[in-house]
C-alpha positions as CSV (number, residue, x, y, z in Angstrom):
1,M,62.3,8.6,-68.2
2,I,64.0,7.1,-65.3
3,P,61.9,4.7,-63.9
4,L,61.3,4.6,-59.7
5,S,60.9,1.2,-59.7
6,A,61.6,-1.5,-62.7
7,P,61.3,-5.6,-62.2
8,D,64.3,-7.8,-63.5
9,I,62.7,-10.7,-65.9
10,I,65.7,-12.7,-67.8
11,E,65.0,-15.4,-70.0
12,S,65.3,-18.0,-67.8
13,D,62.6,-17.1,-65.5
14,I,60.2,-16.4,-69.2
15,E,60.9,-19.8,-70.2
16,A,60.1,-21.2,-67.1
17,V,57.3,-19.2,-67.2
18,A,56.3,-21.0,-70.7
19,Q,57.0,-24.2,-69.0
20,V,54.4,-23.6,-66.5
21,L,51.9,-22.8,-69.9
22,R,53.0,-26.1,-71.3
23,S,51.8,-28.4,-68.8
24,Q,47.9,-27.1,-68.3
25,R,48.5,-27.4,-64.5
26,L,47.7,-23.7,-63.3
27,S,46.8,-23.5,-60.1
28,L,46.9,-25.6,-56.9
29,G,50.5,-27.4,-58.6
30,P,53.2,-29.2,-57.2
31,V,54.8,-26.1,-58.4
32,A,53.2,-23.4,-55.9
33,E,54.8,-26.2,-53.1
34,A,57.6,-26.2,-54.5
35,F,57.5,-21.9,-54.1
36,E,56.5,-22.9,-50.6
37,H,59.3,-25.4,-49.5
38,A,61.5,-22.8,-50.7
39,M,60.9,-19.5,-49.2
40,A,59.8,-21.8,-46.0
41,Q,63.9,-23.0,-45.9
42,Y,65.4,-19.7,-47.0
43,S,63.3,-18.0,-43.9
44,G,64.5,-20.5,-41.5
45,V,60.8,-21.6,-40.4
46,A,59.4,-25.1,-41.0
47,H,56.0,-24.0,-43.4
48,G,55.1,-21.9,-46.3
49,V,51.5,-20.7,-47.7
50,A,51.4,-18.8,-50.8
51,V,49.6,-16.1,-51.1
52,S,48.0,-13.4,-54.0
53,S,49.4,-10.7,-52.1
54,G,51.3,-10.0,-49.4
55,T,48.0,-8.3,-48.2
56,A,45.8,-10.7,-48.7
57,G,48.5,-12.9,-46.1
58,L,48.3,-10.2,-43.5
59,H,44.4,-10.3,-43.4
60,L,45.5,-14.1,-43.2
61,C,47.6,-14.1,-40.5
62,I,45.1,-11.5,-38.8
63,R,41.9,-14.2,-38.7
64,S,43.7,-17.7,-38.4
65,L,44.8,-16.0,-35.1
66,N,40.9,-15.3,-33.9
67,I,41.6,-11.4,-33.6
68,G,38.7,-9.3,-34.5
69,K,35.9,-6.8,-32.1
70,D,37.8,-5.5,-29.2
71,D,40.9,-6.7,-29.9
72,E,43.7,-4.3,-30.5
73,V,46.4,-4.4,-32.7
74,L,49.7,-2.2,-32.6
75,V,50.9,-1.0,-36.1
76,P,53.4,1.7,-37.2
77,S,51.4,4.3,-39.1
78,F,54.7,5.1,-41.1
79,S,54.3,1.6,-43.7
80,F,52.0,1.1,-46.4
81,I,48.5,0.6,-45.3
82,A,47.3,-2.9,-45.6
83,V,49.5,-3.6,-42.3
84,A,46.3,-1.8,-41.1
85,N,43.7,-2.4,-43.0
86,A,44.3,-6.3,-42.5
87,V,43.3,-4.8,-38.8
88,R,40.4,-3.3,-40.2
89,Y,39.2,-6.4,-42.1
90,E,38.5,-8.6,-38.8
91,G,36.9,-5.9,-36.9
92,A,40.2,-5.2,-34.8
93,T,41.7,-2.1,-34.1
94,P,44.8,-1.1,-34.7
95,I,46.6,1.1,-32.5
96,F,49.0,3.3,-34.1
97,V,52.4,3.4,-32.6
98,D,55.2,6.1,-33.2
99,I,58.8,5.1,-34.8
100,D,62.1,5.3,-34.5
101,P,64.0,8.6,-36.7
102,G,67.4,6.5,-37.2
103,T,65.4,3.0,-38.7
104,L,62.0,4.2,-39.3
105,N,60.8,0.8,-37.8
106,L,58.4,0.3,-35.0
107,D,60.6,2.6,-31.6
108,P,60.5,-0.4,-28.4
109,E,60.5,2.0,-25.7
110,K,56.6,3.8,-27.5
111,L,55.5,0.3,-28.0
112,E,54.8,-1.1,-25.0
113,A,52.6,1.9,-23.5
114,A,50.9,1.3,-26.5
115,I,49.7,-1.9,-24.4
116,T,46.2,-2.3,-23.1
117,P,43.9,-5.2,-21.3
118,R,42.7,-5.4,-25.4
119,T,46.5,-5.3,-27.1
120,R,46.3,-8.9,-28.4
121,A,49.6,-8.9,-31.2
122,I,52.4,-6.8,-32.8
123,I,52.7,-6.0,-36.1
124,V,56.1,-5.3,-37.0
125,V,57.6,-4.0,-40.0
126,H,60.7,-4.5,-42.1
127,T,60.7,-0.4,-43.2
128,F,62.1,-0.8,-46.1
129,G,64.3,-4.1,-45.6
130,F,66.0,-2.0,-42.7
131,P,65.6,-4.6,-39.6
132,A,63.2,-3.8,-36.0
133,D,65.2,-4.0,-33.0
134,M,64.0,-7.7,-32.9
135,D,65.4,-8.2,-29.1
136,P,63.7,-5.4,-26.9
137,I,60.6,-6.2,-29.1
138,L,60.8,-9.9,-29.2
139,D,60.8,-9.4,-25.5
140,I,58.3,-7.0,-24.9
141,A,55.9,-9.5,-26.6
142,R,56.6,-12.6,-24.4
143,R,55.8,-10.7,-21.5
144,H,52.5,-9.7,-22.0
145,H,51.7,-12.5,-24.1
146,L,51.1,-10.7,-27.2
147,T,51.1,-12.4,-30.5
148,L,54.2,-11.0,-33.1
149,I,53.4,-10.4,-36.6
150,E,56.2,-9.9,-38.5
151,D,56.0,-7.5,-42.2
152,A,58.4,-8.8,-43.9
153,C,56.9,-7.5,-47.5
154,E,60.1,-5.0,-47.8
155,A,62.4,-7.9,-46.0
156,I,63.5,-10.3,-47.6
157,G,66.7,-11.8,-47.7
158,A,66.8,-9.1,-44.6
159,E,69.1,-10.5,-41.2
160,Y,68.9,-9.3,-38.1
161,K,72.3,-10.7,-35.4
162,G,72.3,-13.5,-38.3
163,R,68.9,-14.9,-39.0
164,K,66.6,-13.9,-41.9
165,A,63.6,-11.4,-41.4
166,G,60.5,-13.8,-41.4
167,S,62.0,-16.6,-38.4
168,F,62.1,-14.5,-35.2
169,G,57.4,-14.3,-35.4
170,D,55.0,-16.5,-34.5
171,V,54.2,-15.9,-38.4
172,A,55.3,-14.2,-41.0
173,V,54.3,-12.4,-44.4
174,F,56.5,-11.6,-47.5
175,A,54.9,-10.1,-50.6
176,F,56.1,-9.7,-54.4
177,Y,54.8,-7.1,-55.9
178,P,56.8,-6.1,-59.5
179,N,58.6,-3.0,-56.8
180,K,60.4,-6.1,-54.5
181,Q,63.2,-7.6,-54.3
182,I,62.3,-10.3,-56.3
183,T,59.0,-11.1,-57.8
184,T,55.8,-12.7,-59.2
185,G,53.7,-10.6,-60.6
186,E,51.2,-10.2,-58.0
187,G,51.8,-12.0,-54.9
188,G,52.8,-13.0,-51.5
189,M,54.0,-15.5,-48.4
190,V,53.5,-16.7,-45.2
191,V,55.6,-18.6,-43.0
192,T,55.7,-19.9,-39.8
193,R,57.0,-23.0,-37.4
194,D,53.3,-24.0,-36.4
195,A,52.3,-26.4,-38.4
196,V,48.6,-26.1,-37.0
197,L,48.4,-22.3,-37.6
198,A,49.9,-23.3,-41.6
199,T,47.5,-25.4,-42.0
200,R,44.7,-23.0,-41.5
201,I,45.0,-20.6,-43.6
202,R,46.2,-22.5,-45.8
203,A,42.2,-23.8,-45.6
204,L,41.2,-19.8,-45.0
205,R,43.4,-19.3,-48.9
206,N,41.4,-21.9,-50.4
207,Q,37.5,-20.7,-49.8
208,G,37.9,-22.9,-46.0
209,R,38.2,-25.9,-47.5
210,Y,40.6,-28.6,-45.6
211,P,42.5,-31.3,-46.9
212,S,39.7,-33.0,-45.7
213,D,37.4,-31.9,-47.7
214,D,36.1,-32.9,-51.2
215,W,36.0,-29.4,-53.6
216,F,33.2,-28.7,-52.1
217,Q,32.6,-29.0,-48.8
218,H,34.1,-25.4,-46.7
219,T,34.8,-26.6,-43.3
220,E,34.5,-22.1,-42.7
221,L,34.2,-19.2,-43.9
222,G,37.3,-18.3,-46.2
223,Y,38.7,-16.5,-48.9
224,N,39.1,-17.4,-52.9
225,Y,43.6,-16.3,-51.4
226,R,45.3,-18.5,-54.1
227,I,47.9,-17.9,-56.7
228,S,48.4,-19.4,-59.6
229,E,51.2,-21.8,-60.5
230,I,52.6,-19.4,-62.8
231,N,53.0,-16.6,-60.0
232,C,54.8,-19.4,-58.3
233,V,57.8,-21.0,-61.5
234,L,58.2,-16.9,-62.0
235,G,59.0,-16.9,-58.1
236,L,60.7,-19.5,-57.7
237,E,63.5,-18.6,-60.3
238,Q,63.6,-15.4,-58.7
239,L,64.3,-16.8,-55.4
240,K,67.0,-19.3,-57.0
241,R,69.5,-16.0,-57.7
242,I,68.7,-14.2,-54.5
243,D,72.0,-13.5,-53.3
244,S,72.8,-11.8,-57.1
245,I,70.0,-9.8,-56.6
246,L,70.7,-8.9,-53.4
247,Q,73.9,-8.2,-53.8
248,M,73.6,-5.4,-57.3
249,R,70.5,-3.8,-54.7
250,E,73.4,-3.6,-52.4
251,A,75.8,-1.7,-55.0
252,V,73.6,1.0,-56.1
253,A,72.2,1.8,-53.0
254,R,75.7,2.3,-52.1
255,N,76.6,4.3,-55.3
256,Y,74.1,6.8,-54.0
257,S,75.2,7.2,-50.7
258,Q,78.8,7.4,-52.3
259,S,77.7,10.3,-54.4
260,L,75.7,12.3,-51.8
261,A,77.7,12.1,-49.4
262,G,78.5,15.6,-47.1
263,N,75.0,17.3,-49.2
264,P,73.8,19.1,-45.4
265,H,70.7,19.0,-46.6
266,L,70.1,15.7,-46.9
267,I,69.5,12.6,-43.7
268,L,70.8,9.3,-45.6
269,P,70.3,6.1,-45.0
270,P,72.6,4.5,-42.9
271,T,74.4,1.5,-45.5
272,D,75.9,-0.5,-42.1
273,P,74.4,-0.9,-38.6
274,P,75.8,-3.2,-36.5
275,H,74.2,-6.6,-36.3
276,R,72.3,-6.6,-39.7
277,R,71.6,-7.1,-42.8
278,I,69.5,-4.4,-45.1
279,S,67.7,-5.9,-48.1
280,W,67.0,-3.0,-50.1
281,F,63.8,-2.4,-51.2
282,V,64.1,0.7,-52.1
283,Y,66.3,3.3,-51.2
284,V,65.1,6.8,-49.0
285,L,65.9,9.7,-48.4
286,R,65.1,12.5,-45.6
287,L,65.7,16.6,-45.9
288,N,67.1,18.2,-42.9
289,G,64.5,20.1,-40.4
290,S,64.6,22.8,-42.7
291,F,62.8,21.9,-45.7
292,T,59.1,21.5,-45.3
293,R,56.6,18.9,-47.0
294,E,56.1,22.1,-49.2
295,H,59.7,22.0,-50.1
296,R,59.6,18.5,-51.0
297,D,56.7,18.4,-52.9
298,E,58.1,20.9,-55.5
299,I,61.7,18.2,-55.6
300,L,58.9,15.5,-56.6
301,Q,57.5,17.5,-59.0
302,R,60.4,18.9,-60.5
303,L,62.1,15.6,-60.6
304,T,59.1,14.7,-62.3
305,R,59.3,17.4,-64.6
306,L,62.6,16.3,-65.3
307,G,61.8,12.6,-67.0
308,I,63.4,11.3,-62.9
309,G,60.5,8.6,-61.7
310,C,60.6,9.3,-57.3
311,G,58.1,9.0,-54.7
312,R,56.8,9.5,-51.1
313,Y,57.2,6.9,-48.7
314,F,55.8,6.7,-46.5
315,A,52.0,8.8,-46.5
316,P,51.0,8.0,-43.2
317,I,48.8,5.6,-42.5
318,H,46.8,7.5,-39.3
319,L,46.5,10.7,-42.4
320,Q,44.9,8.8,-44.8
321,P,41.4,9.5,-46.1
322,A,40.4,6.1,-45.3
323,Y,41.3,6.4,-41.4
324,A,40.2,10.6,-42.0
325,S,37.1,10.0,-39.9
326,W,37.7,6.6,-37.7
327,R,39.4,7.3,-34.5
328,T,40.5,10.7,-33.1
329,P,44.3,10.7,-34.7
330,P,46.8,9.8,-32.7
331,S,50.4,11.9,-31.2
332,L,53.2,10.8,-33.4
333,P,54.9,13.6,-33.6
334,V,58.8,11.8,-35.1
335,T,56.6,10.0,-37.2
336,E,53.9,12.7,-39.1
337,H,58.4,14.5,-38.9
338,C,60.1,12.6,-41.2
339,A,57.3,11.5,-43.8
340,D,56.7,15.2,-44.6
341,R,60.8,14.9,-46.1
342,T,61.3,11.3,-46.9
343,I,62.0,11.4,-50.5
344,A,62.2,7.8,-52.4
345,L,64.8,7.6,-55.3
346,P,64.7,5.9,-58.6
347,F,65.6,2.0,-57.3
348,Y,66.3,-1.3,-59.2
349,N,68.4,-4.1,-59.5
350,R,70.4,-3.1,-63.1
351,L,70.1,0.8,-62.6
352,A,73.1,1.9,-64.6
353,E,76.0,4.1,-62.4
354,N,75.5,6.9,-65.0
355,E,71.7,7.0,-64.2
356,I,72.4,7.6,-60.4
357,Q,74.8,10.0,-60.7
358,Q,72.6,11.7,-63.2
359,V,69.8,11.2,-60.2
360,C,71.7,12.7,-57.9
361,D,73.2,15.6,-59.5
362,A,69.9,17.3,-60.3
363,L,68.3,16.3,-56.3
364,T,71.9,18.7,-55.9
365,N,70.7,21.4,-58.0
366,L,67.2,21.2,-56.5
367,L,68.0,21.3,-53.5
368,D,70.7,24.3,-54.1
369,R,68.3,26.5,-55.7
370,I,66.0,26.0,-53.1
371,S,68.1,27.0,-50.5
372,S,68.9,29.6,-52.1
373,G,66.0,30.9,-52.6
374,R,66.1,31.0,-55.9
375,P,63.1,29.1,-58.4
């Protein structure tokens, strides 16, 4: 079995976790503070707040910005569902915007047309670690006085014109699930330049307690979105080797692209986009327009039977069962066309060259058989 993803845990990570366990300080301690400081510094902003997940981070951003009923937030549908759910948690309305077929990120030309008097914010997702086109998005946000939230959950270390993902918006969120570039097991991080916003997010994650409150005093309605010292020390250790991790993942992506280059059935992800550095979260390619969603699903099933982990990244949010009866589905032709044809191949730090070749050979064989009508 070649899995779709695998965390990269080394002995120094394990030893650091053991040291925290021996310390008996397991929550709201110095390790979490160190991880927050390190992530903020790495991202190029002043403040970091560690939380229990990227989803929790997105929710706290919406809550702390007082976005709620009668407000609209512009989001992509081609993304993980948390980006829209976090908006709905506070009674606001996610407005889905179509994507650019080249980058699979929000299309700035479609973004401005979706703004209404109720629009409060934009959540820009750096999809698959590919930085969004931030200059026009920032311009739109400024001209319309909209808050910009960066969903950088898949994009730690990604860069746009020399600046790190997470440093552009009013607030940004990272995630550290086991399939991410670095992991804390479960966990996330909110980063911002705004000290007041950081203070409120820190209080909201801890049952609404502010620094002046004692343990049984709660200034406002909050949540238990804390993250343990155990998780944070793992993230801190992994962050120390982020540069080598990103290099390993880039090498895997280039190996895939070299092996699959010239295949007429495939649209490969760009590897050297101008003014950007990709932080490779997954390797997602697309079938060309002659293939259907049914073909894609058949390929996924056959690869799975061969012991090759794979996935359909992403199923559009607006077509999910949880959204089926919520609103009239928007017209998102690019999102739906791309989503019907995406395939995520096995991708992780230490994926071996012979394993990559095995995946590519299997995929190429399946494409040839399907395109020629052979069973």
